[in-house]
C-alpha positions in Angstrom: 132.2 106.7 95.2 130.6 103.3 95.6 128.3 102.0 92.8 125.4 101.7 95.3 125.3 105.4 95.9 124.1 106.3 92.5 121.8 105.0 89.8 121.7 105.2 86.0 118.8 105.7 83.5 119.4 104.7 79.9 116.9 106.0 77.3 117.4 104.1 74.0 115.3 106.4 71.7 114.8 106.6 67.9 116.7 109.9 67.5 119.0 109.9 70.6 120.4 107.8 73.3 120.7 109.4 76.7 122.4 108.1 79.9 121.8 110.0 83.1 123.7 109.3 86.4 122.2 110.6 89.6 121.5 110.0 93.3 119.2 111.4 96.0 120.5 114.2 98.2 119.7 114.8 101.9 116.4 116.4 101.0 115.2 113.6 98.8 115.6 115.5 95.6 117.6 114.0 92.7 121.1 115.3 92.1 122.4 114.6 88.6 126.0 113.6 88.5 126.5 113.3 84.8 124.7 113.2 81.4 125.8 111.5 78.2 124.0 111.9 74.9 124.7 110.3 71.5 122.9 110.1 68.2 120.8 107.0 68.0 121.8 104.8 65.1 120.1 101.4 64.6 116.8 102.2 66.2 113.6 102.7 64.2 110.3 103.6 65.8 111.5 102.5 69.1 112.7 99.1 67.8 116.3 98.0 67.4 116.9 97.1 63.7 120.7 97.3 63.8 122.5 95.6 66.7 126.1 96.8 66.1 125.1 100.5 65.5 122.9 100.5 68.6 125.7 99.1 70.7 128.1 101.8 69.5 125.6 104.5 70.2 125.0 103.2 73.8 128.7 103.0 74.4 129.2 106.6 73.2 126.4 107.9 75.5 127.5 105.9 78.5 131.2 106.9 78.0 130.2 110.6 78.0 128.1 110.1 81.1 130.9 108.3 82.9 133.4 111.1 82.0 131.1 113.9 83.3 130.0 112.0 86.4 133.5 110.6 87.2 132.1 107.2 88.2 132.0 103.8 86.5 128.6 102.7 85.1 127.7 99.1 85.4 123.9 98.7 86.0 121.3 100.6 84.0 117.5 100.9 84.0 116.4 100.8 80.4 113.2 102.1 78.7 111.2 100.2 76.1 108.6 101.5 73.5 107.6 100.5 70.0 104.5 99.6 68.1 104.7 96.0 69.4 103.7 97.2 72.9 100.1 96.5 74.0 98.3 96.4 77.3 95.4 94.4 78.7 93.3 94.2 81.9 93.3 91.1 84.0 91.9 89.9 87.4 93.4 87.2 89.5 93.5 85.9 93.1 95.4 83.7 95.5 94.2 81.8 98.6 96.5 82.5 101.5 97.6 79.5 103.7 97.7 81.5 106.9 94.7 84.0 106.9 95.4 84.7 110.6 98.7 86.4 109.6 98.5 89.8 108.0 99.1 90.4 104.3 102.7 91.2 103.4 104.8 92.2 100.3 105.4 88.4 99.8 101.7 87.9 99.2 101.5 90.7 96.7 104.5 89.3 94.9 103.0 85.8 94.9 99.8 87.3 93.3 101.9 89.1 90.7 103.9 86.0 89.9 100.6 84.2 89.2 99.6 86.8 86.7 103.0 86.5 85.0 102.1 82.9 84.2 99.4 84.1 81.8 99.6 82.5 78.4 100.4 85.2 75.8 100.3 85.2 72.1 103.2 83.4 70.4 106.4 85.5 70.7 105.0 87.8 73.4 106.3 88.4 76.9 104.9 90.3 79.9 106.9 93.4 80.7 104.8 94.9 83.6 102.2 93.6 86.0 100.7 96.8 87.6 98.1 96.3 90.4 95.2 98.7 90.2 92.7 97.8 93.0 92.7 95.0 95.5 89.9 92.9 97.1 90.4 91.1 100.4 87.7 88.4 101.0 84.5 90.3 100.4 86.0 93.8 100.9 86.7 95.6 97.6 88.3 98.9 96.3 91.4 98.6 98.5 94.4 100.4 97.3 96.9 99.1 100.0 96.1 95.7 101.4 99.4 95.2 103.3 98.8 94.8 107.0 95.2 93.5 106.5 93.9 90.0 107.4 92.1 87.7 105.0 92.0 84.4 103.2 91.4 85.4 99.6 93.6 88.2 98.0 92.3 89.4 94.7 93.4 92.3 92.4 92.7 93.9 89.0 95.9 94.3 87.0 97.1 96.4 84.1 99.4 94.1 82.2 101.9 95.5 79.6 103.0 93.1 76.9 105.7 93.3 74.3 107.4 91.2 71.6 110.0 88.8 73.0 112.3 89.4 70.1 112.4 93.2 70.6 113.0 92.8 74.4 115.8 90.3 73.7 117.4 92.7 71.2 117.5 95.6 73.7 118.9 93.3 76.4 121.6 92.1 74.0 122.6 95.6 73.0 122.9 96.6 76.7 124.9 93.5 77.5 127.2 93.8 74.5 127.9 97.4 75.6 129.4 96.0 78.8 126.4 96.9 81.0 124.0 95.0 83.2 120.2 95.7 82.8 118.8 96.3 86.2 115.2 96.7 85.0 113.2 97.2 81.8 110.5 100.0 82.1 107.8 101.1 79.7 108.8 104.6 78.5 105.5 106.4 79.1 105.5 105.1 82.7 109.0 106.5 83.2 108.1 109.9 81.6 105.1 110.1 84.0 107.4 109.7 87.0 109.4 112.7 85.8 106.6 115.2 84.8 103.4 114.3 86.6 102.4 115.4 90.1 100.5 113.2 92.5 97.5 115.6 92.4 97.3 115.2 88.6 97.4 111.4 88.8 94.6 111.6 91.4 92.4 114.0 89.4 92.9 112.1 86.1 95.6 112.9 83.5 97.0 111.6 80.2 100.7 112.0 79.5 101.5 112.2 75.8 105.2 111.7 75.2 106.0 112.6 71.6 109.3 111.1 70.8 111.3 110.8 67.6 109.8 107.5 66.5 106.7 106.9 68.7 104.1 108.8 70.7 103.6 107.1 74.1 100.5 107.5 76.2 99.8 106.7 79.8 96.5 107.5 81.5 96.1 107.8 85.3 93.0 108.2 87.4 92.6 108.0 91.2 96.4 107.6 91.4 96.2 104.3 89.5 97.5 103.5 86.0 94.4 102.9 83.8 95.7 102.7 80.2 98.9 102.6 78.2 99.7 102.4 74.5 102.3 103.3 71.9 101.4 105.1 68.7 104.0 104.3 65.9 104.4 108.0 64.8 106.5 110.8 66.3 108.6 113.8 65.4 110.6 111.8 62.8 107.6 111.4 60.5 106.9 115.1 60.6 110.5 115.7 59.5 110.0 113.2 56.7 106.9 115.1 55.6 108.8 118.4 55.5 111.6 116.7 53.5 109.1 115.4 50.9 106.8 118.4 50.8 109.6 121.0 50.4 112.0 118.8 48.4 114.9 119.4 50.7 117.4 117.1 52.5 116.5 115.6 55.9 119.1 117.7 57.8 117.5 121.0 56.6 114.0 119.6 57.2 114.8 118.9 60.8 116.4 122.4 61.3 113.3 124.0 59.7 111.0 122.0 62.0 112.9 122.9 65.2 113.6 126.6 64.5 110.6 127.7 62.5 108.0 125.0 62.7 104.4 125.6 64.0 101.4 123.4 64.5 98.9 126.1 63.6 99.2 127.6 60.1 96.6 130.4 60.8 99.1 131.9 63.3 101.8 132.3 60.6 102.1 135.2 58.1 101.9 134.6 54.3 104.8 137.0 53.7 107.4 135.3 55.9 109.9 133.1 54.1 113.0 131.2 55.1 115.9 130.5 52.7 117.4 127.0 52.4 120.9 126.8 50.8 121.0 124.9 47.5 123.0 121.7 47.0 126.3 121.8 45.0 125.9 125.1 43.3 122.2 124.9 42.8 120.1 128.1 43.6 118.8 128.6 47.2 115.3 127.7 47.9 112.7 129.9 49.6 110.0 128.2 51.8 107.0 130.0 53.2 106.5 129.5 56.9 102.8 129.2 56.4 103.4 126.3 53.9 105.7 124.7 56.4 103.1 125.0 59.2 100.5 123.4 56.9 102.7 120.4 56.3 103.4 120.0 60.0 99.7 120.6 61.0 98.4 117.8 58.8 100.7 115.2 60.5 100.3 116.5 64.0 96.5 116.5 63.7 96.7 112.9 62.6 98.8 112.0 65.7 96.4 113.9 68.0 93.4 112.1 66.5 95.1 108.8 67.4 95.6 110.2 70.9 91.9 111.0 70.9 91.0 107.5 69.9 93.0 106.1 72.8 91.3 108.5 75.2 87.9 107.4 74.0 89.0 103.7 74.3 89.7 104.4 78.0 86.5 106.3 78.4 88.0 109.7 79.2 84.8 111.5 78.0 82.6 109.6 80.5 81.8 111.5 83.7 83.3 109.0 86.1 86.5 108.6 84.1 86.9 112.3 83.1 90.5 113.5 83.1 90.2 116.6 85.3 93.9 117.5 84.9 93.7 117.1 81.1 96.8 116.3 79.1 100.5 116.7 79.8 102.6 116.9 76.6 106.2 115.9 76.8 109.1 114.5 74.8 111.1 116.3 72.1 108.1 116.7 69.8 106.3 118.8 72.4 108.8 121.6 71.7 106.8 122.3 68.5 105.4 125.9 68.6 101.7 126.2 69.2 101.3 122.4 69.8 99.5 123.0 73.1 96.8 125.2 71.5 96.2 122.5 68.8 96.0 119.8 71.4 93.4 121.8 73.4 91.3 122.3 70.2 91.6 118.7 68.9 91.1 116.8 72.2 88.9 119.2 74.1 91.1 118.8 77.2 93.3 121.5 78.7 97.0 120.7 78.2 100.4 121.8 79.5 104.0 121.1 78.5 105.7 118.7 81.0 109.2 119.9 81.8 111.5 117.2 82.9 113.6 118.9 85.6 110.8 119.4 88.3 112.5 116.9 90.6 116.1 117.8 89.8 118.0 119.7 92.5 121.1 120.9 90.7 120.0 121.9 87.2 121.0 125.5 87.5 121.7 126.0 83.8 118.3 124.5 82.9 120.0 122.0 80.6 117.7 119.2 81.6 114.5 121.3 81.5 113.8 120.3 78.0 110.9 117.8 77.7 113.1 115.6 75.5 114.8 114.4 78.8 111.6 113.3 80.5 112.0 109.6 79.7 115.7 109.4 80.7 115.1 111.3 84.0 112.1 109.1 84.7 114.2 106.0 84.1 116.8 107.4 86.6 114.0 107.9 89.1 112.8 104.3 88.6 116.4 103.1 89.1 116.7 105.0 92.3 113.4 103.5 93.5 114.8 100.0 92.9 118.0 100.9 94.8 115.9 102.2 97.7 113.8 99.1 97.8 116.9 96.9 97.9 118.4 98.9 100.7 115.2 98.7 102.7 115.1 95.0 102.2 118.7 94.7 103.5 117.8 96.7 106.5 114.9 94.5 107.3 116.9 91.3 107.0 118.3 91.2 110.6 114.7 91.0 111.9 114.2 87.7 110.1 117.6 86.3 111.1 116.8 84.6 114.5 115.1 81.6 112.7 118.1 81.2 110.4 120.6 81.8 113.2 119.1 79.0 115.3 119.3 76.6 112.4 123.0 77.5 111.8 124.0 77.4 115.5 122.5 74.0 116.2 125.4 72.3 114.4 128.4 74.0 116.1 126.9 73.9 119.6 128.6 70.5 120.3 131.9 71.8 119.1 131.6 74.9 121.3 130.9 72.7 124.3 133.9 70.6 123.6 136.1 73.7 123.3 134.8 75.0 126.6 135.5 71.6 128.3 139.0 71.6 126.9 139.6 75.1 128.1 138.2 74.2 131.5 140.5 71.2 131.7 143.4 73.4 130.7 142.8 75.7 133.7 141.8 73.0 136.3 143.8 73.0 139.6 146.7 70.5 140.1 144.8 68.2 142.3 142.1 67.7 139.6 144.9 66.9 137.1 146.4 64.3 139.4 143.0 62.8 140.0 142.5 62.4 136.2 145.9 60.8 136.0 145.1 58.3 138.8 141.8 57.4 137.0 143.8 56.9 133.7 146.3 54.7 135.7 143.4 52.8 137.2 142.0 52.1 133.7 145.4 50.8 132.6 145.7 48.5 135.6 142.3 47.1 135.0 143.3 46.3 131.4 146.5 44.7 132.5 144.6 42.6 135.2 142.2 41.4 132.5 145.1 40.3 130.3 146.5 38.4 133.3 143.2 36.6 133.9 143.1 35.6 130.2 146.6 34.3 130.3 145.8 32.2 133.5 142.7 30.8 131.8 144.7 29.5 128.8 147.4 28.1 131.1 144.8 26.2 133.1 143.3 24.8 129.9 146.7 23.5 128.8 
């Protein structure tokens, strides 16, 4: 199988690293060829804090994905998150040299490149430049300007910015693991690709991806990205609270959260207890599920209040910006029991759990259904988009070739003519050959006669 036939998404998360290999089938659905998963060591709240451990974790996940897919992995599309991520709104424009020609992708890219030259804070770098609405001359609210005519091309942009050091660290880990980074994508944008429908993006929706170290938010309205942010709290801090509140080790705290945790204490019975084994001969410990739910509830409410703050910052409670499709919860943290009910109550928006395998064709055993795979599947989808775009560009290349071909063929034309003449001479009839020989002889006699005249001149002088 050729490398171009498939794509790879690599999710470098706080709790796990996932590599997914896949391709599009004949019906346009995604066919997963292999999945690799490894415990994430060296990543804290979405930021790499130990290079060597992160490299080893990436290698382990990629190796497993290669084995299950049976193909070599070289290029990967990688996700980025972390508290250093911020976004801003920016408007910019370009004046087109040839307004009589219609607007093309090159014009859009030129406008994006201009936005990428924005001066950021020290140590910051632009990750994404996402167009929202275009304006051609005096005509505004254009979503697709390609094919239109105009002199001035203007657009509103959603610009995603991150710390240069964090971006470089991720790039180095990928490179040191023997891989090439095809693209770097903001994780909530990747998750939205995997779990949101076009109708939801049109109506207005917020995706809330609760990961191990961060909670990522992306808001869409009128099929346009409107707001993105990263909250530096996730499922890991809930586990930490359980560990401290119940005085147990982290491993048991995580198991308690996953198997018995609830976000709403009122729905748990006072009389239900779970037993945790004691350490090194110490007595077992009994923990009330209601107490456990109260610990979880306090932290989840705090995270949801931060989500609410971001929704207000966007203006989701205004009539024009209202999120008709509500909230879609995804990520490993969304597996928490009764989380949806608490989200409905806290935010006032209707919510659902976003399952990650909606676009997967061959997930018969429902392994990839878990919302914890949303980001990695979204990154795979993004990688497939990049591959499709490259293939389309390659298919369009022959249309632009005539200009280049003319430039290239102007040089060898003379050589071609010479070859043709030589071939023509080679196949000329005998009388033509003898004619050429007589001409050659005539030239020689002329030379000889000239020499004779020169000799005579000197003889006369003497």
